[in-house]
N, C-alpha and C positions, 0 to 999 in steps of 0.2 A: 496306317502303319507302313504300307508299301508305296507311298507316294514318291519315295526317293529311288524306286527301282524302275528301270526301263527294260522291257523285253525287245530284243532286236531280232526280227524274223526276215531272213532272205526269202524272197517270193518270186517264183517263176512258174507260171501256168498252173496255179492251184485254185482255180475258180470254184471248183466243186466242194472244197473243204475249208478254205481259209476263213470264211465268215464265221463258221462255228468255232474254229480254232481260236480266233481272236476273241469272240464273245465269251467263251469259256475262260480264257486266260484273264480277261479283264474283270471277271468276278472277284479275283484275288489281287491282280496286278493291273491297275487302271491305265498305266502308261505302256502303250505298245507301238513300236515303230516297225512297219513293214517296208522293206526296201525292194521295190519291184524291179527285177533285173531283166527288163525288156520283154515282159509277158505279151503274148499275142491273143490271150483270151480276156475274160472279164475279171481277172484277179484284183485289179486296182479297186474297182467299184465294190467288189465283194468284201475286201479288207476294210474299206471305208464304211460299209454298212455295219460291219462288226465293231466299229469304233476306233480303228487304228489310224494313226498318222501314217501317210504313205509318202515315201520319197522314191523317185523313179529314175532309173537309168534308161536312156533312149535306146540302147542296144544291150544284148546279153553279154555280161562281162564275167560272170562266174560267182560262186558263193563267197569266195574270199573277198572279192571286190564289193559285194553287197554288204558283207559284215563291216568292212572298213567305212563305207558310206554311212551305215547305221551308227557306228561308233562316233563318227564326226557329227552326226545330227544330235545324238543324246548328250554329247559333251556340251552342247549349247545350253542345256538346262542346268542352271547353277545348283539346283536341288538334287541332281542325280548323284547318288552314292554308289549304286551298283547297276551294271548292265548284265543282262542275261541273254546268251545266244540260244535261240529256240527255233526249232524246225517248223515249217509251214504245213507239213502233211499230216499232223495229228499224232505223230508217234511219241511225242514227249508228254509227260504228265505234270499238271500244275502242282500236284501234291509234292512231287520231287523238287520242283523249283522252290516251293515254300520251305521245305526242309533244308535245302542248300543255302538259301538266303539267311535263314535263321542261324545256321551254323557259321556262316561268314560273319554275321553280327556278333554272335556269342564269343567266338574265338579270335575276333579281329583278324580274319584271314584276307589275303589279297586276291585269292582265287580258290574257287571250289569247282572241281571237275566231276561230272557224272561218270560212273563206270558201270558197264554191263557185266563185268567179270567179278564183281564183289558179291558175295552171298548168293551166287548162282543165278543172277538175274537175267542172263542172256538166253533168248529163245531161238537164236539163229542156228542154222545147220552147222555140222562139224567143219565143213570146208571153209565157210565164212569165218567161223571162230578162229580157225588156224591162220587164215590170211590176216585177220585183224590183230592177232597176237604177234605175227611176224612184223606187221607195220609198227606196232607199239614197241617191239624190241628194237627195231631200227631207229625209231624216234628217241628212245631212251639212250641208245648208244651214241647218237650224234648230238644230243642236247644235254646229256649228263643228268637227266631227270630219272625218276623211278615211278612210272605210272603203270597202271594195269590196262588202261583203255585210252590211248592218246587220240583216237579219232571219234570220240563221242561228241556230238554237236551240242550237248547241254552243258553250259558252263556259266558260272557266276563270277563276274570280274568286278573288282573294286574300281572306284573312280581313278585312283592313281595309275592303275594298270591300263584302263581304257585311254587315259590321256597319253600314255607312252606307246601304245600300239600303232604300228604302221605296217599293215599287211601288204606284201607285194605278190604273194602267190594267189592268183585269182581263182584257181580251180580247187580241187579237193585237197591238195597238199597243204592248203592254208592251215589245217589243223595242226600239223607238225610245226609249221612256221610259228604259230601262236605259242606253242610250248617252247620252242627255241628262243623266241623273243622274251617270254616270261623268265626262262632260265638265266638270261643275260641281264635282266633288270635289277636295279637296286632302288630302294626308296629310303632317303635319308641315310644312305650308306649301308643299309642292311639288305640282305637277300630277301626276296619276297616269300611270304608264307602261303602254303597251299595244302589242301587236302583233297582226297577223292571220297565220294560218297556213292553208295549203290543206288542205281536208278533202274526203272522198269521201262523198256522200250516196247511199244506196240507195233509188231510187224504184221500189218494188214496186207491184203493183196494190193490195195492202193499204194501203200508206202513202198512196197517192194517194186512195183512198176515205176515209181517215181525216183528210184535211186538206191533202194536198200537191197538190191540183188547181190549175188556173189560176184558178178562181173564188175559191179561198181567198186567192191572191195579190192578186186584185182587192179582196177584202174588207180585206186589210191596208192597201192603198193608200187605200181609202175611209176607213178609221178614222183614218189619219194626217191626211187632208185635212179631215175634219169633226169631229175630236175637240174 
């Protein structure tokens, strides 16, 4: 059923968790592409042990660049109908992806975006919630969209969207760039169709250390304001 879905996972120094993340994901979604972004540990071998295809950058370029490389790889599969952006640190839930892909199929959507702010799903502290809401408000204002969580890394993209994406923001501001590109796209002369769905993010001590801290949210906001 999900042979036409590819998970695209940016990968940077996640040796301790990536094998389990890939193995768990592949129980439902057999096609997983990890884009190693210049890791200095054993991330590549661990991802391959989990069963992922690995495409590598020789140096660290940033998450946006890793996603773009992953999109270019999965576009080469003529059977690919959906690409899912998925984090390497274990914070995303396969059950959420299944629900989002099912919704995309059912409603013929071009994009389904995960949101931490629907149905009270977010477990982050008050300061981080405030900063994320500020970043989302800025993104909505500059792109004309109406999202509740513009910087959630869990997204389902249809093939026409993946074929049109050309991400230039290599670092964390790529999330807003994706929304902006999406807002400017048309397919057969019509605007793209999208929905948000509630998702549950696991904020472990590991994931916080790897980039889910308050300071990382501050960096996202700073990149948006000064890019």
